Phi, psi and omega in degrees: 000131180284167179297320180295319178294321179296321179294318178298319180296321179295317180296316180298319179296321180294318179297316180296322178295317179298316179297323179294318178299314181297316181294317179293320178296318179302313182294323179288317177303318181292322184283316186234000176092150180298315184297334183261010181248131179252166175297328177297322178298315182294318180297317180296317180295327182276340180084031178228171176280156180305320182300330181292332180296322183293343177293331184253324184221143183280336180195180180298321183299321179292325176295314180300315181298320180289342177276313190267335183295313182301318181292320180292319178295323178294322179298315180296315180296322178298317179291323180300318179295325181290311185290337179264001180283173180266009178295155176287166187294327177299314181288324177299320179297316178298314181295325179293318177295316180298315180303320181287309187286331179297337178296329180289336179278320184271322184225061188299312183296319179298317180292321180298312179295320181298324189264351177270089187303333182300334180291343185262358184298327181268011180221074186297325178297322178294315180300317181298316181291320181289329178301322179297317180294314183290328178295321178294325179292313180296324179297319179293321177297316180298318179296322179298315179294316181300313181294320179296323177290318181297326180278355180082012179274320178259145179290153177276075185263001180159176178302133183307319180294319179296318179296315180300317180293326177296318178295313181296325177299319179292316181294319184289340182295344176302333180299341182270339187221341188286132176228110183300341180274338185240331185279175179291159182303144182296331178297323178289322178295322179300314180295316181297312183292321179296314180299322179293317180290315186282323189240351179078180184260326182269131179298144179306322182290341182260358182282132179290148179283130179273139179295141179293144180215146179255359181286148179257143179291138177260122180303140178294138180275134176284141178293143180274000000 
């Protein structure tokens, strides 16, 4: 074996070890939570000494960040392509729901860990960095709703940000219960959730008529 071949083999082994650490950490974080997982747990699961972990990551928080950041950035990039596309707003809404929920099918554990905020309480640096990513995602969702309402495609059912957060709350709740091995196919969930978001649950013919009113809603005052 030449020196170059030996070096390539060493690099490949290092890459595989790093991936193994991340995968094992992901499974443990999902199983018992970030706060309840130690570097010793990850090292034992990976079959290495604790000291070997430090060769790749400085602490648990860096491991967590390397698990959740790629998936979150991919989610944001997927939505960015949708909102800047030439599709109509109805189709953009469908694609936005699909973009979000499909992550649970392909990268279920990563999405689960990313969306369970309690896991981030012991990693404030991780939370700060992830907050920037999630804010950009929420901003794009809000803009999509706002533009759809302005164009007359979406009903004026509330403040765009409030509507966007309501939709995201429903989509993100999958992190609490979805199991790709036991639950219904994600493709079916996409159709169900989109229909619920786009068309509601009560048929138009069954909706009671609301009395006309000239009163204006007064915004709720925040407590001082």
